[in-house]
C-alpha positions in Angstrom: 83.3 89.1 82.7 84.6 87.7 85.9 87.2 89.3 88.1 89.3 87.6 90.6 91.1 90.2 93.4 94.0 88.4 95.0 93.8 90.4 99.0 95.2 87.0 100.9 98.6 88.5 101.8 99.6 89.4 105.3 100.5 93.2 104.3 103.8 92.8 106.3 105.3 95.8 104.5 102.5 97.9 105.4 102.8 96.9 109.2 106.1 98.1 109.2 107.1 101.3 111.1 107.5 104.6 109.4 110.8 106.2 109.3 110.8 109.9 110.5 108.0 112.1 111.4 104.9 111.8 109.6 101.7 114.2 109.4 99.4 110.9 108.7 96.6 110.6 110.6 97.0 108.5 113.5 93.6 106.7 112.5 95.0 105.7 109.4 98.1 104.6 111.0 96.0 102.2 113.4 94.1 100.9 110.4 97.4 100.1 108.4 98.7 98.3 111.5 95.4 96.1 112.4 93.5 95.9 108.9 94.5 94.3 105.6 95.5 96.8 103.6 92.9 96.8 101.0 90.5 97.9 103.8 92.0 100.8 105.0 89.6 103.6 105.2 90.6 106.4 102.4 89.0 109.0 100.2 86.7 112.0 101.2 84.3 109.4 102.9 87.0 106.6 104.4 85.9 104.2 102.2 88.4 100.9 101.8 90.5 101.0 99.2 89.0 98.0 97.8 86.0 99.6 97.2 87.4 101.9 94.5 89.0 99.3 92.8 85.5 97.6 92.4 84.1 100.7 91.6 86.4 101.1 88.5 86.1 97.4 87.6 81.9 98.0 87.9 82.4 100.8 85.4 84.4 98.9 83.0 81.8 96.1 82.5 82.7 93.7 85.4 79.9 91.6 86.6 81.0 89.1 88.8 84.1 89.0 91.3 85.5 86.8 93.4 87.6 88.5 96.4 90.3 85.8 97.5 91.0 86.6 101.2 93.5 85.4 104.0 91.6 82.9 106.3 92.3 85.4 109.4 90.5 88.5 107.6 87.3 89.2 109.4 86.5 92.4 107.7 86.3 92.2 104.3 83.7 89.5 103.7 81.0 91.0 106.5 81.8 94.8 104.8 80.7 93.6 101.2 78.3 91.2 102.3 76.5 94.4 104.0 76.8 96.4 100.5 75.3 93.7 98.7 72.3 93.6 101.3 71.8 97.2 100.9 72.0 97.2 97.1 75.1 99.3 97.2 77.7 96.8 95.5 78.0 98.9 92.4 75.8 95.6 90.3 78.6 93.4 91.0 78.3 89.6 92.3 80.8 89.4 94.7 81.7 86.0 96.1 84.5 85.1 98.7 87.5 82.6 98.8 90.3 82.0 101.4 93.8 81.3 100.5 94.6 78.8 103.3 97.8 78.5 104.7 99.5 74.8 104.5 100.3 73.4 107.9 103.9 74.4 109.1 104.0 77.7 107.2 103.2 81.3 108.7 102.4 82.7 105.4 100.2 81.8 102.4 102.0 79.9 99.5 101.9 83.2 96.7 99.8 84.5 94.4 100.0 81.6 91.9 98.7 79.2 94.8 96.0 82.2 95.4 94.8 81.6 91.9 94.6 77.8 92.0 92.8 77.7 95.5 90.2 80.3 94.2 89.5 78.1 91.1 89.1 75.3 93.3 86.6 76.9 95.5 84.9 78.2 92.5 84.9 75.1 89.9 82.8 77.0 87.5 85.6 79.6 86.8 87.4 76.5 85.4 85.7 76.8 82.2 85.7 80.6 81.8 88.0 83.3 81.1 88.6 85.9 84.0 90.7 89.0 84.9 93.0 88.8 88.1 94.7 91.5 90.0 96.1 92.5 92.9 93.9 93.9 95.7 96.5 96.8 96.5 96.7 98.4 93.3 94.0 101.3 92.0 93.8 99.7 88.5 91.9 102.6 86.4 88.7 102.0 84.6 90.8 101.7 81.2 92.9 98.8 82.5 89.7 96.3 83.0 88.2 97.6 79.8 91.5 96.7 77.9 91.5 93.1 79.2 87.6 92.7 78.6 88.3 92.5 74.8 88.4 88.7 74.3 90.3 89.3 71.2 93.2 87.7 72.8 92.2 84.6 75.4 95.1 85.3 77.6 96.6 88.7 78.1 98.5 91.1 80.3 98.7 94.8 80.8 102.2 96.4 79.5 102.7 99.3 81.8 104.6 102.7 80.5 107.4 103.7 82.8 107.2 107.4 82.4 106.6 108.9 85.6 108.1 106.5 87.6 111.8 106.4 89.3 114.5 104.1 88.0 114.5 102.3 91.4 110.6 101.6 91.2 111.1 100.3 87.7 113.7 97.9 88.6 111.5 97.0 91.4 109.3 95.7 89.1 108.7 92.8 86.6 110.0 94.0 83.1 108.1 92.7 80.0 110.0 91.5 76.9 107.8 91.0 73.9 108.3 90.2 70.3 107.5 92.3 67.4 103.6 91.3 67.3 103.4 92.2 71.0 103.2 88.6 72.8 105.4 88.0 76.0 108.8 86.5 75.5 110.3 86.8 78.7 109.4 88.6 82.2 112.6 89.7 84.0 111.7 90.4 88.0 113.5 92.9 89.4 116.6 92.9 87.2 120.3 93.0 88.5 122.7 95.2 87.0 123.9 93.2 84.3 120.3 92.8 83.3 119.3 96.4 83.7 122.0 97.3 81.3 121.1 95.1 78.8 117.2 96.4 79.1 118.3 100.0 78.6 120.4 99.2 75.8 118.5 96.8 73.7 114.8 98.0 74.5 113.5 101.4 73.3 110.7 101.5 75.4 110.7 99.8 79.1 107.2 98.1 79.8 106.5 96.6 83.6 104.1 94.4 85.1 101.6 95.6 87.7 100.2 91.7 88.3 97.1 92.4 85.9 95.9 89.8 83.4 93.1 88.0 81.6 93.5 84.4 81.5 91.2 81.5 79.8 91.4 78.8 82.6 92.1 75.8 80.4 95.0 77.4 79.2 96.5 78.6 82.8 95.6 75.7 84.7 98.5 73.4 83.4 100.9 76.4 84.1 99.7 76.9 87.8 100.1 73.0 88.6 103.4 72.8 87.7 104.8 76.2 89.1 107.9 75.4 91.0 108.4 77.0 94.4 110.6 79.8 94.6 114.1 79.4 95.7 114.5 82.1 97.9 110.8 83.4 99.0 109.4 79.8 99.2 106.5 80.7 97.2 104.3 80.2 94.1 104.3 83.3 92.3 102.2 84.5 89.1 105.1 86.2 87.4 107.1 82.9 87.5 104.0 81.1 86.1 103.9 83.5 83.6 107.0 83.5 82.4 107.4 79.8 82.3 104.1 80.0 80.0 105.8 82.5 77.9 109.3 80.5 77.6 106.9 77.2 76.5 104.6 79.0 74.2 105.6 82.2 72.8 102.4 83.3 71.3 100.4 82.4 74.5 100.1 85.8 76.1 99.6 89.0 74.5 100.9 92.4 76.0 98.5 95.4 75.9 100.5 98.6 76.2 98.7 101.0 78.9 100.4 104.7 79.5 98.6 105.6 83.4 100.7 105.6 86.5 98.9 103.1 88.9 98.8 104.3 92.1 99.6 101.4 95.0 99.1 100.8 98.4 102.2 98.6 99.6 103.5 100.6 102.5 102.4 103.7 105.2 104.6 106.1 103.1 102.1 105.4 100.1 98.6 106.1 101.9 99.0 109.9 101.4 99.5 110.2 98.0 96.7 107.7 97.5 94.3 109.4 100.0 94.7 112.8 98.0 93.8 110.6 94.8 90.2 109.5 96.0 88.7 112.7 96.4 85.7 111.5 94.6 82.3 109.7 94.9 81.5 106.3 94.1 
């Protein structure tokens, strides 16, 4: 099974200054300011965060990975090439794609564009099924295992919200599905009116953490027609998925998962993630 990891963002929130005092190690602060966030050295051995994501994927049974990187990233590819040369890459075949930034823009064009660019750089993937996920979330082995199941050609994980604050949940995309479990709608960062309806009509609230399994031939038409977000001016995969669900309400199956997902968005997340990564890989 193939896995595409999106790690081409600018890490702008990670590079913002921490508010107030902090006990965070100065070396970690320096790394957060200078490295792609997925390459911040964490855990007892100070390994890049992305190492742990790749390790979990390998345990689940993933065999081939493409890392979609920012064109200015000079750190990630040499690190993984060195691991492969030393046979320390967890049995994974790792390739590299770059999310080139269009002329006139300062930032990449979003996650939908990232997937498009990766598929164009690895055209053999256009006739395959693959998992896609973010590079700054510590997805557990179970998450990859659930999406390896080919019973549903296109699927996404539907994460339980127990253990999250209301503010955290409202900052995510809320999953609406039919009685059979197929995605009907994806409500990103619901406003007060939408949130009131959600809490009144949905006995269980599930969220998306941007990990999907796609069959390329089904996905590509929706990638191509995804519009730019009117505010953020990016092509984003939640918009692609929502458009797909609106056009084909039996197109994407949702699979429930109960794990709380650690993520590495800002410096305030580093200490919590550091405490979790106390094992060898």
